[in-house]
C-alpha positions as CSV (number, residue, x, y, z in Angstrom):
1,X,11.7,4.8,84.9
2,X,8.1,4.4,83.5
3,X,7.5,8.1,84.1
4,X,10.7,9.1,82.3
5,X,10.6,6.5,79.3
6,X,9.2,9.2,77.0
7,X,12.3,11.4,77.5
8,X,15.0,8.7,78.0
9,X,15.5,5.3,76.6
10,X,14.8,2.4,78.9
11,X,18.5,1.2,78.5
12,X,19.8,4.5,79.8
13,X,17.3,4.7,82.7
14,X,18.4,1.1,83.7
15,X,22.0,2.0,83.6
16,X,21.7,5.1,85.5
17,X,19.6,3.5,88.2
18,X,21.6,0.3,88.4
19,X,18.7,-2.0,87.5
20,X,18.3,-4.5,84.7
21,X,16.1,-3.9,81.6
22,X,14.5,-7.3,82.0
23,X,13.5,-6.5,85.5
24,X,11.8,-3.3,84.3
25,X,9.9,-5.3,81.6
26,X,8.9,-8.0,84.1
27,X,7.3,-5.1,86.3
28,X,5.6,-3.7,83.3
29,X,4.0,-7.1,82.4
30,X,2.9,-7.7,85.9
31,X,1.4,-4.3,86.2
32,X,-0.6,-4.7,82.9
33,X,-1.9,-8.1,84.2
34,X,-3.0,-6.6,87.5
35,X,-4.8,-3.7,85.8
36,X,-6.4,-5.9,83.0
37,X,-9.5,-6.8,84.9
38,X,-10.1,-3.2,86.0
39,X,-9.7,-1.9,82.6
40,X,-12.1,-4.5,81.2
41,X,-14.7,-3.6,84.0
42,X,-14.4,0.1,83.1
43,X,-14.9,-0.7,79.5
44,X,-18.0,-2.7,80.3
45,X,-19.4,0.1,82.6
46,X,-18.7,2.5,79.7
47,X,-21.0,0.5,77.3
48,X,-23.7,0.1,80.0
49,X,-23.6,3.9,80.9
50,X,-23.7,4.8,77.1
51,X,-26.8,2.5,76.7
52,X,-28.5,4.0,79.7
53,X,-28.0,7.4,78.3
54,X,-29.3,6.6,74.9
55,X,-32.4,4.9,76.6
56,X,-33.1,8.3,78.4
57,X,-33.1,10.0,75.0
58,X,-29.8,11.6,75.8
59,X,-31.3,13.5,78.8
60,X,-30.2,11.8,82.0
61,X,-27.1,12.9,83.9
62,X,-24.9,11.1,86.5
63,X,-27.4,10.8,89.4
64,X,-30.2,9.2,87.1
65,X,-27.7,6.9,85.2
66,X,-26.4,5.7,88.5
67,X,-29.7,5.0,89.7
68,X,-30.7,3.1,86.5
69,X,-27.6,1.0,86.7
70,X,-28.3,0.1,90.3
71,X,-31.7,-1.1,89.3
72,X,-30.0,-3.3,86.8
73,X,-27.8,-4.8,89.5
74,X,-24.6,-3.1,88.7
75,X,-22.5,-2.4,91.7
76,X,-20.9,1.0,91.0
77,X,-20.5,4.3,92.8
78,X,-22.1,7.7,91.6
79,X,-18.6,9.2,91.5
80,X,-17.3,6.4,89.0
81,X,-20.4,6.9,86.8
82,X,-19.8,10.6,86.7
83,X,-16.0,10.2,85.9
84,X,-16.7,7.8,83.1
85,X,-19.4,10.1,81.7
86,X,-16.9,13.0,81.9
87,X,-14.1,11.0,80.3
88,X,-16.4,9.9,77.5
89,X,-18.0,13.3,76.8
90,X,-21.5,12.0,78.0
91,X,-23.6,14.7,79.4
92,X,-27.2,15.1,80.7
93,X,-29.4,18.2,79.9
94,X,-29.6,20.9,82.4
95,X,-32.6,23.3,82.6
96,X,-32.3,26.8,81.4
97,X,-34.2,29.8,82.9
98,X,-37.4,30.5,81.1
99,X,-40.5,32.5,82.4
100,X,-43.5,32.2,80.2
101,X,-46.0,35.2,81.0
102,X,-49.1,32.9,81.3
103,X,-50.5,34.4,84.6
104,X,-53.2,37.2,84.0
105,X,-54.7,38.2,87.2
106,X,-58.4,38.7,87.5
107,X,-58.9,41.4,90.2
108,X,-62.8,40.6,90.1
109,X,-62.1,36.9,90.8
110,X,-63.4,34.9,93.8
111,X,-61.2,35.4,96.8
112,X,-59.3,32.0,97.1
113,X,-57.0,31.0,99.9
114,X,-53.6,29.2,99.7
115,X,-54.4,25.8,101.3
116,X,-50.9,24.3,100.3
117,X,-48.3,26.7,101.6
118,X,-45.8,25.1,99.2
119,X,-46.4,21.7,100.7
120,X,-47.2,20.1,97.6
121,X,-46.4,16.6,98.7
122,X,-48.3,15.7,101.8
123,X,-47.3,12.0,101.9
124,X,-50.3,10.5,100.2
125,X,-52.0,10.4,96.7
126,X,-55.0,12.6,95.8
127,X,-54.2,15.2,98.8
128,X,-52.9,17.9,96.4
129,X,-53.2,18.3,92.7
130,X,-51.2,21.1,91.1
131,X,-51.9,22.8,87.6
132,X,-50.7,25.5,85.4
133,X,-50.7,26.7,81.8
134,X,-47.7,26.9,79.5
135,X,-47.1,28.2,75.9
136,X,-45.8,25.8,73.2
137,X,-44.4,27.3,70.0
138,X,-45.2,26.0,66.6
139,X,-45.1,27.3,63.0
140,X,-48.8,27.7,63.2
141,X,-48.5,29.9,66.2
142,X,-48.8,29.4,70.1
143,X,-50.4,26.4,71.4
144,X,-51.5,26.2,75.1
145,X,-51.1,23.2,77.3
146,X,-52.7,22.8,80.8
147,X,-51.7,20.0,82.9
148,X,-52.9,18.6,86.4
149,X,-50.4,16.5,88.5
150,X,-50.4,14.7,91.7
151,X,-48.3,16.5,94.3
152,X,-47.1,13.2,95.9
153,X,-46.4,11.1,93.0
154,X,-45.7,13.8,90.3
155,X,-47.8,11.8,87.9
156,X,-49.6,13.8,85.2
157,X,-53.3,12.9,85.7
158,X,-54.9,15.0,83.0
159,X,-53.9,17.5,80.4
160,X,-55.4,19.5,77.6
161,X,-54.3,21.6,74.6
162,X,-56.0,24.6,73.1
163,X,-55.1,27.4,70.5
164,X,-56.5,30.0,72.7
165,X,-55.9,30.9,76.3
166,X,-59.3,30.3,77.8
167,X,-60.7,28.7,80.9
168,X,-62.1,25.8,78.9
169,X,-58.5,24.3,78.7
170,X,-58.2,24.2,82.6
171,X,-61.8,22.7,82.9
172,X,-61.0,20.0,80.4
173,X,-57.6,19.2,82.2
174,X,-59.2,18.9,85.6
175,X,-62.2,16.8,84.4
176,X,-59.9,14.4,82.7
177,X,-57.9,14.1,85.7
178,X,-60.9,13.6,87.9
179,X,-62.3,10.9,85.5
180,X,-59.0,9.1,85.1
181,X,-58.1,8.8,88.8
182,X,-58.8,5.2,89.7
183,X,-60.6,4.8,93.0
184,X,-57.7,2.3,94.2
185,X,-55.4,5.2,94.5
186,X,-57.6,6.6,97.3
187,X,-60.6,8.8,97.8
188,X,-60.8,12.2,96.2
189,X,-62.7,13.7,99.3
190,X,-61.0,16.8,100.5
191,X,-58.7,17.1,97.3
192,X,-57.1,20.4,96.9
193,X,-56.7,21.8,93.4
194,X,-53.8,24.3,93.5
195,X,-52.7,26.7,90.9
196,X,-51.6,30.4,90.5
197,X,-53.9,33.4,90.4
198,X,-54.4,33.5,86.7
199,X,-57.9,34.4,85.6
200,X,-58.4,31.0,84.1
201,X,-58.2,29.4,87.5
202,X,-60.0,32.1,89.5
203,X,-62.9,32.6,87.2
204,X,-66.6,31.8,88.0
205,X,-66.5,29.0,85.4
206,X,-63.9,27.1,87.5
207,X,-65.5,28.0,90.8
208,X,-68.6,26.2,89.6
209,X,-66.6,23.2,88.1
210,X,-64.8,22.8,91.4
211,X,-68.0,22.9,93.4
212,X,-69.4,20.2,91.1
213,X,-66.5,17.9,91.4
214,X,-66.2,18.6,95.2
215,X,-62.7,19.9,94.9
216,X,-61.2,22.7,97.1
217,X,-59.5,25.4,95.1
218,X,-56.2,26.8,96.3
219,X,-54.0,29.5,94.8
220,X,-50.6,31.0,95.5
221,X,-49.5,34.7,95.7
222,X,-49.5,36.9,92.6
223,X,-46.2,36.9,90.9
224,X,-44.5,34.4,93.5
225,X,-43.4,31.4,91.4
226,X,-42.3,29.3,94.3
227,X,-46.0,29.1,95.4
228,X,-46.6,26.9,92.4
229,X,-43.0,25.6,92.2
230,X,-43.7,22.0,91.6
231,X,-45.6,22.7,88.4
232,X,-42.9,25.1,87.2
233,X,-40.4,22.4,87.7
234,X,-42.5,20.1,85.4
235,X,-42.6,22.8,82.6
236,X,-38.8,23.2,82.9
237,X,-38.4,19.3,82.4
238,X,-40.8,19.4,79.6
239,X,-39.1,22.2,77.7
240,X,-35.4,21.2,78.6
241,X,-35.6,17.5,78.1
242,X,-38.0,17.3,75.0
243,X,-39.8,20.2,73.6
244,X,-36.9,22.6,72.9
245,X,-34.9,19.7,71.2
246,X,-37.3,19.5,68.4
247,X,-39.2,21.8,65.9
248,X,-43.0,21.5,65.3
249,X,-44.6,22.7,62.2
250,X,-48.4,22.2,63.1
251,X,-50.3,22.2,66.3
252,X,-51.4,18.5,65.6
253,X,-47.7,17.4,65.3
254,X,-46.9,19.2,68.6
255,X,-49.9,17.8,70.4
256,X,-49.2,14.2,69.4
257,X,-45.5,14.4,70.4
258,X,-46.1,16.1,73.8
259,X,-48.9,13.7,74.6
260,X,-46.7,10.7,73.8
261,X,-43.9,12.2,75.9
262,X,-46.1,12.8,78.9
263,X,-47.7,9.4,78.8
264,X,-44.9,7.2,77.7
265,X,-41.7,9.0,79.0
266,X,-42.6,11.3,81.8
267,X,-45.2,9.1,83.7
268,X,-43.7,5.7,82.9
269,X,-40.0,6.0,82.3
270,X,-38.5,9.2,83.7
271,X,-37.0,8.8,87.3
272,X,-37.2,11.5,89.9
273,X,-34.6,12.0,92.5
274,X,-37.5,13.2,95.0
275,X,-39.2,9.7,94.4
276,X,-36.1,7.7,95.0
277,X,-35.2,7.6,91.4
278,X,-38.6,5.8,90.5
279,X,-40.9,7.0,87.7
280,X,-44.3,8.4,88.9
281,X,-46.1,5.3,87.9
282,X,-43.6,3.1,89.7
283,X,-43.9,5.2,92.7
284,X,-47.7,5.1,92.9
285,X,-47.5,1.3,92.3
286,X,-45.2,0.9,95.1
287,X,-47.5,3.1,97.5
288,X,-50.5,1.2,96.7
289,X,-48.8,-2.2,97.2
290,X,-47.4,-1.1,100.5
291,X,-50.8,0.2,101.6
292,X,-52.5,-3.1,100.6
293,X,-49.8,-5.2,102.4
294,X,-50.3,-2.9,105.6
295,X,-54.1,-3.4,105.5
C-alpha cells in the first residue's frame, strides 16, 4: 500500500487487500517513530560533515572528512560519510594533470647519484629531504617557488621565492630548512638532499653549499617524474587545493598567500592518508614523543 499510494487511494488499496485503513495508518506511525532517531542522526552527521568540509576550505573529500570526524569522536563509517556527501552535493577537490617545465638539464654538471631510489620515506626524520621548483602565475609575471620537505613527515622545512629561475632560490630554501630543523628531531648527519637533474640543483654553487652543510646530494633520472614523485605530489596539492582557486595580482600578494598556506594549512592542518590522516606537524610530534618514551 505504501508503494502504491501515489497511484491509488489508501481506501481503495485497503479494500482490494482486505485490510483496514486504520491498520495501515497505525503501521505508518510506528514506522515513522522507528526511523525518527536514524533520521535525526543523519541530519546531525550532515551538519558535522558540512562543518568539517568548510574547515578544510572546501578541499577534503570523504576519506579526510571521515578521519576528521573520527578524531572528533564520531562513530561513523567512511561509506556513510561518502553517501551523505554525495546526497548533499558536498565534494572534495581532485588534482588535475599539470606538468611545469622547470627542469633544465646541465650537461656540464657534477655527476650525482640517485641515493634514494624512490624510497623517500625511510622511516625516520631527517633521512631524506626532497626539493623541487615550480612556477606560480601572477599579473606581474612568473614567480618561482623552491620548497624543501622531509620525506618521512612530508613537512615543508624551508622554502624561497624568486622572480628569476636561478640557483640562489634553491640555496636559500635549503639553508632555511637546515637552519630551521630543531636538533630534537634527530641528527642531520648523513642527510640526503634529493631533487631532479635541473641545472639549479647540479650546479657548482649547490655542490659547494652541500659540502658546507655536510649534506649528500642525490638526483633522479632526467625526464622521469617518478624519481621525485613526492615533491611533484606536493605541487599538485598546492596548485589544486589552493593556488588555482585564487587570482594574484602581484608577486607580494602571491608570496604572502602561499607562505601562509604552507605554514598554517599544509604543515599544521592538512591531513595525509600516508600519515594516518595526521598533519605533518602532528605526525612529527607523535614520532618524537614515541622516541622519547622508548628511550
